[in-house]
N, C-alpha and C positions, 0 to 999 in steps of 0.2 A: 407547517411543516414539523414530520414526527422524527424523533430521535430514532435512527436504525438500530440502537442496541436495546432501549426500554419502551419505546412508542410515546413517550412524553413529549411535551411542546419543545422546540428548541429554543435555545437562548442565545442571543446576538453573538456573545463572547466565544461561545464554543461551538457555533454553529458547524457542521450539521447535527451537533450532540446538544443535550440538555444541560450537561454538566461535566466538570472536568473528569469525574468518574468515568462516565461513558466515552469519554475521549480517551481516556488512559486505557480502559478495556479493548477499545478498538485498537489502539496502537499495540497492545500487548498481544494481539491476536496476529497481527501483521508480523510483529516480532517472532512468534512461534511458528510462523509459515502456516498458519492455519486459512490465510487467505493467500491467492496466488492470481498473479496476471498471466494468461494464457499467451504463450508465443506462437509462433507458426510451427508446424509439424517439421521435425527434423533439424530444428535450430538447436544448437548446443548452447550451454550456459557461457558467458563470456564475451570477448570482444570478438566482432564479427571479423573475417580476414580482410574485407574492405576498410575497415577502421583501424585495423592494427598498424601501429606505427612502425617504419622501416626498420629493418634491422642493419646496423652498420657492421661490413666485413671486412 
């Protein structure tokens, strides 16, 4: 299996990466929002209404 960052062979301790460096590069990309997980069209960010806790009135 090849590391998705540099293409080198992976190492069991850092799989799917080859090293801590490549794992950290990937984490940094997620934290900078360079990667996104697509949602459904029209879905707003946050808690869906069905999952929102009931408000006490």
